[in-house]
ZAKENU-167824 format. One record per residue: x, y, z of N, C-alpha, C, CB in turn; residue number from 0. Coordinates in nm, 2 decimals. Glycine has a CB too. Layout:
REC    n_xx    n_yy    n_zz   ca_xx   ca_yy   ca_zz    c_xx    c_yy    c_zz   cb_xx   cb_yy   cb_zz  seq
REC       X       Y       Z       X       Y       Z       X       Y       Z       X       Y       Z  NUM
...
This chain:
REC    n_xx    n_yy    n_zz   ca_xx   ca_yy   ca_zz    c_xx    c_yy    c_zz   cb_xx   cb_yy   cb_zz  seq
REC   23.73   19.63   21.16   23.61   19.57   21.21   23.49   19.60   21.12   23.59   19.61   21.35    0
REC   23.49   19.73   21.07   23.37   19.78   21.00   23.40   19.82   20.86   23.31   19.89   21.08    1
REC   23.30   19.82   20.78   23.32   19.85   20.63   23.35   20.00   20.61   23.19   19.82   20.56    2
REC   23.30   20.09   20.69   23.32   20.23   20.67   23.38   20.30   20.79   23.19   20.30   20.63    3
REC   23.45   20.42   20.77   23.50   20.49   20.88   23.39   20.55   20.97   23.59   20.61   20.82    4
REC   23.28   20.57   20.91   23.17   20.63   20.99   23.12   20.53   21.10   23.05   20.67   20.90    5
REC   23.11   20.40   21.06   23.08   20.29   21.16   23.17   20.29   21.27   23.06   20.16   21.09    6
REC   23.30   20.29   21.24   23.41   20.28   21.34   23.40   20.40   21.43   23.55   20.28   21.28    7
REC   23.37   20.52   21.38   23.36   20.64   21.45   23.25   20.63   21.56   23.32   20.76   21.36    8
REC   23.13   20.58   21.52   23.02   20.57   21.62   23.03   20.45   21.71   22.89   20.56   21.54    9
REC   23.10   20.35   21.67   23.12   20.23   21.76   23.23   20.26   21.87   23.17   20.11   21.68   10
REC   23.31   20.36   21.85   23.42   20.39   21.94   23.40   20.51   22.04   23.54   20.43   21.86   11
REC   23.50   20.58   22.07   23.50   20.68   22.18   23.40   20.79   22.15   23.64   20.73   22.20   12
REC   23.39   20.83   22.02   23.30   20.94   21.99   23.16   20.90   22.02   23.32   20.99   21.84   13
REC   23.13   20.78   21.99   22.99   20.72   22.02   22.97   20.72   22.17   22.97   20.59   21.95   14
REC   23.07   20.68   22.24   23.06   20.68   22.39   23.03   20.82   22.44   23.19   20.62   22.45   15
REC   23.11   20.92   22.39   23.09   21.05   22.44   22.95   21.11   22.40   23.20   21.14   22.38   16
REC   22.90   21.07   22.29   22.77   21.11   22.24   22.66   21.08   22.35   22.74   21.05   22.11   17
REC   22.68   20.96   22.41   22.58   20.92   22.51   22.56   21.02   22.62   22.62   20.78   22.57   18
REC   22.68   21.07   22.67   22.68   21.17   22.78   22.61   21.30   22.74   22.82   21.19   22.83   19
REC   22.62   21.34   22.61   22.57   21.47   22.57   22.42   21.46   22.54   22.64   21.52   22.45   20
REC   22.36   21.33   22.53   22.23   21.32   22.48   22.14   21.22   22.57   22.23   21.26   22.34   21
REC   22.15   21.24   22.70   22.07   21.16   22.79   21.98   21.24   22.88   22.16   21.07   22.87   22
REC   21.95   21.37   22.84   21.87   21.46   22.92   21.72   21.41   22.91   21.89   21.60   22.88   23
REC   21.65   21.43   23.02   21.51   21.40   23.02   21.43   21.49   22.94   21.45   21.40   23.16   24
REC   21.49   21.61   22.91   21.42   21.71   22.82   21.41   21.65   22.68   21.49   21.84   22.82   25
REC   21.50   21.57   22.64   21.50   21.51   22.51   21.38   21.41   22.50   21.63   21.43   22.48   26
REC   21.35   21.34   22.61   21.24   21.25   22.61   21.11   21.33   22.60   21.24   21.16   22.74   27
REC   21.10   21.44   22.67   20.98   21.53   22.66   20.96   21.57   22.51   20.99   21.65   22.75   28
REC   21.06   21.62   22.45   21.05   21.66   22.31   21.01   21.54   22.22   21.18   21.72   22.26   29
REC   21.07   21.43   22.25   21.04   21.31   22.17   20.89   21.26   22.19   21.13   21.19   22.20   30
REC   20.84   21.28   22.31   20.70   21.24   22.33   20.61   21.33   22.25   20.66   21.26   22.48   31
REC   20.64   21.46   22.25   20.56   21.56   22.17   20.57   21.52   22.02   20.61   21.70   22.19   32
REC   20.69   21.49   21.97   20.71   21.45   21.83   20.63   21.33   21.79   20.86   21.42   21.80   33
REC   20.64   21.22   21.87   20.58   21.09   21.83   20.43   21.10   21.86   20.64   20.98   21.90   34
REC   20.39   21.17   21.96   20.24   21.19   21.98   20.18   21.26   21.86   20.22   21.27   22.10   35
REC   20.25   21.35   21.80   20.20   21.42   21.68   20.20   21.33   21.56   20.29   21.54   21.64   36
REC   20.30   21.25   21.54   20.31   21.16   21.42   20.20   21.05   21.43   20.45   21.10   21.41   37
REC   20.20   20.99   21.55   20.10   20.88   21.57   19.96   20.93   21.57   20.14   20.80   21.70   38
REC   19.94   21.04   21.65   19.80   21.09   21.67   19.73   21.13   21.55   19.80   21.20   21.77   39
REC   19.81   21.19   21.46   19.75   21.25   21.34   19.73   21.14   21.23   19.84   21.36   21.28   40
REC   19.81   21.03   21.24   19.81   20.95   21.12   19.78   20.80   21.14   19.95   20.96   21.06   41
REC   19.78   20.75   21.26   19.76   20.61   21.28   19.69   20.58   21.42   19.89   20.53   21.27   42
REC   19.60   20.49   21.42   19.53   20.46   21.54   19.61   20.34   21.61   19.38   20.41   21.52   43
REC   19.57   20.31   21.73   19.64   20.21   21.80   19.63   20.07   21.73   19.59   20.20   21.94   44
REC   19.52   20.05   21.67   19.50   19.92   21.60   19.58   19.91   21.47   19.35   19.90   21.57   45
REC   19.63   20.02   21.42   19.70   20.02   21.30   19.84   19.97   21.32   19.71   20.16   21.24   46
REC   19.90   19.99   21.43   20.05   19.96   21.45   20.07   19.89   21.59   20.13   20.09   21.44   47
REC   20.14   19.78   21.58   20.16   19.70   21.71   20.31   19.68   21.73   20.09   19.57   21.70   48
REC   20.40   19.72   21.64   20.54   19.69   21.65   20.62   19.80   21.58   20.57   19.55   21.60   49
REC   20.74   19.82   21.63   20.83   19.92   21.57   20.98   19.88   21.60   20.81   20.06   21.64   50
REC   21.06   19.90   21.50   21.21   19.88   21.51   21.28   20.01   21.48   21.26   19.77   21.41   51
REC   21.37   20.05   21.56   21.45   20.17   21.54   21.59   20.13   21.49   21.46   20.26   21.66   52
REC   21.63   20.19   21.38   21.77   20.18   21.33   21.86   20.28   21.39   21.77   20.19   21.17   53
REC   21.96   20.24   21.47   22.05   20.33   21.54   21.98   20.40   21.66   22.09   20.43   21.44   54
REC   21.95   20.32   21.76   21.87   20.37   21.87   21.95   20.44   21.98   21.79   20.26   21.93   55
REC   22.08   20.42   21.98   22.17   20.47   22.09   22.11   20.41   22.22   22.17   20.63   22.09   56
REC   22.09   20.50   22.32   22.04   20.45   22.45   21.89   20.44   22.46   22.10   20.53   22.56   57
REC   21.82   20.47   22.35   21.68   20.45   22.34   21.59   20.57   22.38   21.64   20.33   22.43   58
REC   21.64   20.69   22.36   21.56   20.80   22.40   21.43   20.81   22.32   21.64   20.93   22.38   59
REC   21.44   20.77   22.19   21.31   20.77   22.11   21.22   20.66   22.16   21.35   20.75   21.96   60
REC   21.28   20.54   22.19   21.20   20.43   22.23   21.14   20.45   22.36   21.29   20.30   22.23   61
REC   21.21   20.52   22.45   21.15   20.55   22.58   21.02   20.64   22.57   21.25   20.62   22.67   62
REC   21.03   20.74   22.48   20.91   20.82   22.45   20.80   20.74   22.39   20.95   20.94   22.36   63
REC   20.83   20.66   22.29   20.73   20.58   22.23   20.67   20.48   22.33   20.79   20.50   22.11   64
REC   20.75   20.42   22.41   20.70   20.33   22.51   20.60   20.39   22.61   20.81   20.26   22.59   65
REC   20.62   20.52   22.64   20.53   20.59   22.73   20.40   20.63   22.66   20.60   20.72   22.77   66
REC   20.40   20.66   22.53   20.27   20.69   22.47   20.20   20.57   22.40   20.30   20.80   22.36   67
REC   20.28   20.47   22.37   20.22   20.34   22.32   20.28   20.22   22.39   20.25   20.33   22.17   68
REC   20.25   20.20   22.52   20.31   20.10   22.60   20.28   19.96   22.55   20.27   20.11   22.74   69
REC   20.18   19.94   22.47   20.14   19.81   22.42   20.23   19.77   22.30   19.99   19.81   22.38   70
REC   20.30   19.86   22.24   20.38   19.83   22.12   20.50   19.75   22.15   20.41   19.97   22.05   71
REC   20.52   19.65   22.06   20.64   19.57   22.07   20.76   19.64   22.00   20.62   19.43   22.00   72
REC   20.87   19.65   22.07   20.98   19.74   22.02   21.11   19.66   22.00   21.01   19.85   22.13   73
REC   21.19   19.70   21.90   21.32   19.64   21.87   21.42   19.76   21.83   21.31   19.54   21.76   74
REC   21.54   19.72   21.84   21.64   19.83   21.81   21.77   19.76   21.75   21.68   19.90   21.94   75
REC   21.83   19.84   21.66   21.97   19.81   21.61   22.06   19.92   21.66   21.97   19.80   21.45   76
REC   22.17   19.88   21.72   22.27   19.98   21.77   22.41   19.92   21.76   22.23   20.01   21.92   77
REC   22.50   20.01   21.72   22.64   19.97   21.69   22.73   19.98   21.82   22.69   20.04   21.58   78
REC   22.70   20.08   21.90   22.78   20.11   22.01   22.76   20.02   22.14   22.77   20.26   22.05   79
REC   22.86   19.96   22.18   22.84   19.86   22.29   22.80   19.92   22.42   22.98   19.79   22.32   80
REC   22.85   20.04   22.45   22.81   20.11   22.58   22.66   20.15   22.57   22.90   20.23   22.60   81
REC   22.62   20.20   22.45   22.48   20.23   22.44   22.39   20.11   22.45   22.46   20.30   22.30   82
REC   22.43   20.00   22.39   22.35   19.88   22.40   22.33   19.84   22.55   22.42   19.76   22.32   83
REC   22.44   19.85   22.63   22.43   19.81   22.77   22.33   19.89   22.84   22.57   19.83   22.83   84
REC   22.33   20.03   22.82   22.23   20.12   22.88   22.09   20.09   22.83   22.27   20.26   22.85   85
REC   22.08   20.06   22.70   21.95   20.03   22.64   21.89   19.90   22.71   21.96   20.01   22.49   86
REC   21.97   19.80   22.72   21.92   19.67   22.78   21.89   19.69   22.93   22.02   19.56   22.76   87
REC   21.97   19.77   23.00   21.95   19.79   23.14   21.81   19.86   23.16   22.06   19.87   23.20   88
REC   21.78   19.96   23.08   21.66   20.04   23.10   21.54   19.95   23.06   21.66   20.16   23.01   89
REC   21.54   19.88   22.95   21.42   19.81   22.90   21.42   19.67   22.95   21.42   19.82   22.75   90
REC   21.52   19.62   23.01   21.53   19.47   23.05   21.51   19.39   22.93   21.43   19.44   23.16   91
REC   21.40   19.31   22.93   21.37   19.22   22.81   21.26   19.27   22.73   21.34   19.08   22.86   92
REC   21.22   19.40   22.75   21.10   19.45   22.68   21.13   19.50   22.54   21.04   19.56   22.76   93
REC   21.26   19.51   22.50   21.30   19.55   22.37   21.40   19.45   22.31   21.37   19.69   22.37   94
REC   21.38   19.40   22.19   21.47   19.31   22.13   21.58   19.40   22.07   21.40   19.23   22.01   95
REC   21.71   19.37   22.11   21.82   19.45   22.07   21.92   19.37   21.98   21.89   19.50   22.20   96
REC   21.95   19.43   21.87   22.05   19.38   21.78   22.17   19.46   21.79   21.99   19.37   21.63   97
REC   22.28   19.41   21.85   22.40   19.48   21.86   22.49   19.46   21.74   22.48   19.44   21.99   98
REC   22.48   19.56   21.65   22.55   19.54   21.52   22.54   19.67   21.44   22.48   19.42   21.44   99
REC   22.62   19.68   21.34   22.61   19.79   21.24   22.49   19.77   21.16   22.74   19.79   21.15  100
REC   22.42   19.88   21.13   22.30   19.87   21.04   22.34   19.81   20.91   22.25   20.01   21.02  101
REC   22.46   19.83   20.86   22.50   19.78   20.73   22.52   19.63   20.73   22.63   19.85   20.69  102
REC   22.56   19.58   20.85   22.58   19.43   20.86   22.46   19.35   20.91   22.70   19.41   20.95  103
REC   22.37   19.42   20.98   22.26   19.35   21.05   22.15   19.32   20.95   22.20   19.44   21.16  104
REC   22.11   19.19   20.94   22.00   19.14   20.85   21.89   19.10   20.94   22.05   19.03   20.76  105
REC   21.78   19.17   20.93   21.66   19.14   21.01   21.55   19.07   20.93   21.60   19.27   21.07  106
REC   21.52   18.95   20.97   21.42   18.87   20.90   21.28   18.91   20.94   21.44   18.72   20.93  107
REC   21.26   18.95   21.07   21.13   18.98   21.12   21.08   19.12   21.06   21.13   18.99   21.27  108
REC   20.95   19.13   21.04   20.90   19.26   20.99   20.82   19.33   21.11   20.80   19.24   20.87  109
REC   20.83   19.47   21.10   20.76   19.55   21.20   20.66   19.65   21.13   20.87   19.63   21.28  110
REC   20.56   19.69   21.20   20.46   19.78   21.14   20.53   19.91   21.11   20.35   19.80   21.24  111
REC   20.63   19.95   21.19   20.70   20.08   21.17   20.85   20.05   21.17   20.66   20.19   21.27  112
REC   20.92   20.11   21.07   21.07   20.11   21.07   21.10   20.26   21.09   21.13   20.05   20.94  113
REC   21.18   20.29   21.20   21.21   20.43   21.24   21.36   20.45   21.23   21.16   20.46   21.38  114
REC   21.40   20.57   21.17   21.54   20.61   21.18   21.54   20.76   21.20   21.61   20.57   21.04  115
REC   21.62   20.80   21.30   21.62   20.94   21.34   21.76   20.98   21.38   21.53   20.96   21.46  116
REC   21.81   21.08   21.30   21.95   21.13   21.33   22.06   21.03   21.30   21.96   21.18   21.47  117
REC   22.03   20.94   21.21   22.13   20.84   21.18   22.17   20.84   21.03   22.07   20.70   21.22  118
REC   22.07   20.86   20.94   22.10   20.86   20.80   22.21   20.97   20.77   21.98   20.88   20.72  119
REC   22.21   21.08   20.85   22.30   21.18   20.82   22.45   21.14   20.85   22.27   21.30   20.91  120
REC   22.46   21.03   20.92   22.60   20.98   20.96   22.64   20.86   20.88   22.60   20.96   21.11  121
REC   22.55   20.81   20.79   22.59   20.70   20.71   22.67   20.74   20.59   22.46   20.62   20.66  122
REC   22.77   20.66   20.56   22.85   20.69   20.43   22.75   20.69   20.31   22.96   20.58   20.41  123
REC   22.75   20.80   20.24   22.66   20.81   20.12   22.66   20.69   20.03   22.69   20.94   20.05  124
REC   22.78   20.63   20.01   22.79   20.51   19.92   22.71   20.39   19.97   22.93   20.47   19.90  125
REC   22.67   20.40   20.10   22.60   20.29   20.16   22.45   20.32   20.19   22.67   20.25   20.29  126
REC   22.40   20.43   20.15   22.26   20.47   20.18   22.16   20.37   20.12   22.24   20.61   20.13  127
REC   22.19   20.33   20.00   22.09   20.23   19.93   22.07   20.11   20.02   22.14   20.20   19.79  128
REC   22.18   20.06   20.08   22.17   19.94   20.17   22.08   19.97   20.29   22.31   19.90   20.22  129
REC   22.09   20.09   20.35   22.01   20.13   20.46   21.86   20.15   20.42   22.06   20.25   20.53  130
REC   21.84   20.21   20.30   21.71   20.23   20.25   21.64   20.09   20.23   21.71   20.31   20.12  131
REC   21.72   20.00   20.17   21.66   19.87   20.15   21.62   19.80   20.28   21.76   19.78   20.07  132
REC   21.70   19.81   20.38   21.67   19.75   20.50   21.55   19.81   20.57   21.79   19.75   20.60  133
REC   21.54   19.94   20.57   21.42   20.01   20.62   21.30   19.96   20.55   21.44   20.16   20.61  134
REC   21.31   19.96   20.42   21.19   19.92   20.34   21.15   19.77   20.37   21.22   19.93   20.19  135
REC   21.25   19.68   20.37   21.22   19.54   20.39   21.17   19.51   20.53   21.34   19.46   20.36  136
REC   21.21   19.59   20.63   21.17   19.56   20.77   21.03   19.61   20.80   21.27   19.63   20.87  137
REC   20.98   19.70   20.72   20.85   19.76   20.74   20.74   19.69   20.68   20.86   19.91   20.69  138
REC   20.64   19.66   20.76   20.51   19.61   20.71   20.42   19.72   20.65   20.43   19.54   20.82  139
REC   20.44   19.84   20.71   20.34   19.95   20.67   20.40   20.09   20.66   20.23   19.95   20.76  140
REC   20.47   20.13   20.77   20.52   20.27   20.78   20.67   20.28   20.79   20.45   20.34   20.89  141
REC   20.73   20.39   20.74   20.87   20.42   20.76   20.87   20.57   20.82   20.95   20.41   20.63  142
REC   20.93   20.59   20.93   20.95   20.72   20.98   21.10   20.76   20.97   20.90   20.73   21.13  143
REC   21.12   20.88   20.90   21.25   20.93   20.88   21.26   21.07   20.95   21.29   20.94   20.73  144
REC   21.35   21.09   21.04   21.37   21.22   21.10   21.51   21.26   21.10   21.31   21.22   21.25  145
REC   21.55   21.35   21.01   21.69   21.39   20.98   21.70   21.53   20.95   21.74   21.30   20.87  146
REC   21.83   21.58   20.94   21.85   21.71   20.88   21.82   21.70   20.73   22.00   21.76   20.90  147
REC   21.75   21.80   20.68   21.71   21.80   20.54   21.79   21.90   20.46   21.56   21.83   20.53  148
REC   21.82   21.86   20.34   21.88   21.96   20.24   21.83   21.91   20.10   22.03   21.97   20.25  149
REC   21.79   22.00   20.01   21.74   21.95   19.88   21.85   21.88   19.80   21.69   22.07   19.80  150
REC   21.98   21.92   19.82   22.09   21.86   19.75   22.19   21.80   19.85   22.16   21.96   19.66  151
REC   22.25   21.69   19.81   22.35   21.63   19.90   22.46   21.73   19.94   22.41   21.51   19.84  152
REC   22.48   21.74   20.07   22.58   21.83   20.13   22.66   21.77   20.24   22.51   21.96   20.18  153
REC   22.79   21.80   20.25   22.87   21.75   20.36   22.90   21.86   20.46   23.01   21.69   20.31  154
REC   22.87   21.84   20.59   22.89   21.94   20.69   23.00   21.89   20.79   22.75   21.97   20.76  155
REC   23.08   21.98   20.83   23.18   21.95   20.94   23.10   21.93   21.07   23.29   22.06   20.95  156
REC   23.14   21.82   21.14   23.06   21.78   21.26   23.15   21.77   21.38   22.99   21.65   21.23  157
REC   23.14   21.87   21.47   23.23   21.88   21.59   23.37   21.86   21.55   23.18   21.77   21.68  158
REC   23.41   21.93   21.45   23.55   21.93   21.40   23.59   21.81   21.32   23.64   21.94   21.52  159
REC   23.50   21.73   21.29   23.53   21.60   21.21   23.47   21.62   21.07   23.46   21.48   21.28  160
REC   23.55   21.57   20.97   23.51   21.57   20.83   23.45   21.44   20.79   23.63   21.62   20.74  161
REC   23.36   21.44   20.69   23.30   21.32   20.64   23.23   21.24   20.75   23.41   21.24   20.57  162
REC   23.16   21.31   20.84   23.09   21.24   20.94   22.94   21.29   20.95   23.15   21.27   21.08  163
REC   22.91   21.39   20.87   22.77   21.44   20.87   22.73   21.48   20.72   22.74   21.55   20.96  164
REC   22.62   21.42   20.67   22.58   21.44   20.53   22.43   21.47   20.53   22.61   21.31   20.45  165
REC   22.40   21.58   20.47   22.26   21.62   20.46   22.21   21.60   20.32   22.24   21.77   20.51  166
REC   22.08   21.56   20.31   22.02   21.55   20.17   21.87   21.52   20.19   22.08   21.43   20.09  167
REC   21.80   21.49   20.08   21.66   21.46   20.09   21.64   21.31   20.10   21.58   21.52   19.97  168
REC   21.66   21.26   20.22   21.65   21.11   20.24   21.52   21.05   20.20   21.69   21.08   20.38  169
REC   21.41   21.12   20.25   21.28   21.07   20.22   21.25   21.07   20.07   21.17   21.16   20.29  170
REC   21.30   21.18   20.00   21.28   21.18   19.86   21.35   21.07   19.79   21.34   21.31   19.80  171
REC   21.47   21.04   19.84   21.55   20.92   19.78   21.46   20.79   19.79   21.68   20.90   19.86  172
REC   21.40   20.77   19.90   21.32   20.65   19.92   21.20   20.65   19.83   21.28   20.63   20.07  173
REC   21.13   20.77   19.82   21.01   20.77   19.74   21.05   20.75   19.59   20.95   20.91   19.75  174
REC   21.17   20.79   19.55   21.21   20.76   19.41   21.25   20.62   19.39   21.33   20.85   19.38  175
REC   21.31   20.56   19.50   21.36   20.42   19.49   21.25   20.32   19.49   21.46   20.40   19.60  176
REC   21.14   20.35   19.57   21.03   20.25   19.59   20.90   20.31   19.55   21.03   20.20   19.74  177
REC   20.85   20.28   19.43   20.73   20.35   19.38   20.61   20.32   19.46   20.71   20.30   19.24  178
REC   20.61   20.21   19.54   20.49   20.18   19.62   20.49   20.25   19.75   20.48   20.03   19.64  179
REC   20.58   20.34   19.78   20.58   20.42   19.90   20.51   20.55   19.87   20.73   20.45   19.95  180
REC   20.43   20.60   19.96   20.37   20.74   19.94   20.40   20.82   20.07   20.22   20.72   19.92  181
REC   20.41   20.95   20.05   20.43   21.04   20.16   20.29   21.07   20.22   20.49   21.18   20.11  182
REC   20.29   21.04   20.35   20.16   21.06   20.43   20.16   21.19   20.50   20.15   20.95   20.53  183
REC   20.28   21.23   20.56   20.28   21.35   20.64   20.43   21.39   20.66   20.21   21.33   20.78  184
REC   20.46   21.51   20.70   20.59   21.56   20.73   20.58   21.68   20.82   20.67   21.59   20.60  185
REC   20.69   21.72   20.89   20.69   21.83   20.97   20.84   21.87   21.01   20.61   21.81   21.10  186
REC   20.85   21.99   21.07   20.98   22.04   21.11   20.98   22.07   21.26   21.01   22.17   21.03  187
REC   21.09   22.04   21.33   21.11   22.07   21.47   21.23   22.17   21.49   21.13   21.94   21.55  188
REC   21.19   22.29   21.54   21.29   22.40   21.55   21.36   22.40   21.68   21.21   22.53   21.53  189
REC   21.49   22.43   21.68   21.57   22.43   21.80   21.53   22.53   21.90   21.72   22.44   21.76  190
REC   21.45   22.63   21.86   21.41   22.74   21.95   21.26   22.73   21.98   21.44   22.88   21.89  191
REC   21.21   22.62   21.96   21.07   22.60   22.00   21.05   22.63   22.15   21.02   22.45   21.97  192
REC   20.94   22.70   22.18   20.92   22.74   22.32   20.89   22.63   22.42   20.81   22.84   22.33  193
REC   20.84   22.52   22.37   20.80   22.41   22.45   20.88   22.29   22.44   20.65   22.38   22.43  194
REC   20.90   22.24   22.32   20.97   22.11   22.29   21.07   22.13   22.18   20.87   22.00   22.26  195
REC   21.18   22.19   22.21   21.29   22.22   22.11   21.35   22.09   22.06   21.39   22.31   22.16  196
REC   21.38   22.08   21.93   21.46   21.97   21.88   21.56   22.03   21.78   21.37   21.87   21.80  197
REC   21.65   21.95   21.73   21.77   21.99   21.66   21.74   22.02   21.51   21.88   21.89   21.68  198
REC   21.65   22.11   21.48   21.62   22.15   21.35   21.60   22.03   21.25   21.73   22.25   21.30  199
REC   21.53   21.93   21.29   21.51   21.81   21.21   21.38   21.82   21.14   21.53   21.69   21.30  200
REC   21.38   21.75   21.03   21.25   21.74   20.95   21.21   21.59   20.95   21.27   21.79   20.80  201
REC   21.09   21.57   20.98   21.04   21.43   20.99   20.95   21.40   20.87   20.97   21.40   21.12  202
REC   20.95   21.27   20.83   20.86   21.23   20.72   20.80   21.09   20.76   20.95   21.21   20.59  203
REC   20.67   21.08   20.73   20.60   20.95   20.75   20.57   20.90   20.61   20.48   20.97   20.83  204
REC   20.63   20.78   20.57   20.60   20.72   20.45   20.52   20.59   20.47   20.74   20.68   20.37  205
REC   20.44   20.55   20.38   20.35   20.44   20.39   20.36   20.35   20.27   20.21   20.48   20.41  206
REC   20.37   20.22   20.29   20.37   20.12   20.18   20.22   20.11   20.13   20.42   19.98   20.23  207
REC   20.21   20.12   20.00   20.07   20.11   19.94   20.05   19.97   19.88   20.05   20.22   19.84  208
């Protein structure tokens, strides 16, 4: 059904099980803190009116964004059928949902922000350029990347699975690939943060110039 083993992995049972491990309301609280920081420091409400998330799962990021920017038009791409059902049930018709693999989905509409969080690390490295292109082409102005960072490409065993988690400098890749992108801001979220812990992810805000 899919081009890569990683897509099949997330579309199937492992992707279903992931939903159960990642639906705590504490995640939404941490996400509210994260996106309040990114938006509050770098963009006013008049700057951005729409956002698309690549690999939204059940929409924990989108729920947080919807709470802090309820006027924003939202869209999502998600490969897992069960996750799509939960996403649609929560948001009803308030989020445009593309049920498809990121690698297969072609989006004609542009959004002020293209967001990807905890997804690039699970993309087959041979297909990263495709995802980078789609993030770039979908964005009118900003790209937000929040992933595990490593200065050099590295493969990590993930819950006993091989070739399912890849760390690298994703933002650096995009800055090198697209000269009209500039780094606006970045930050790190620690898993032992006293208030809003996250999974040791590094976020980057890129802007089209």
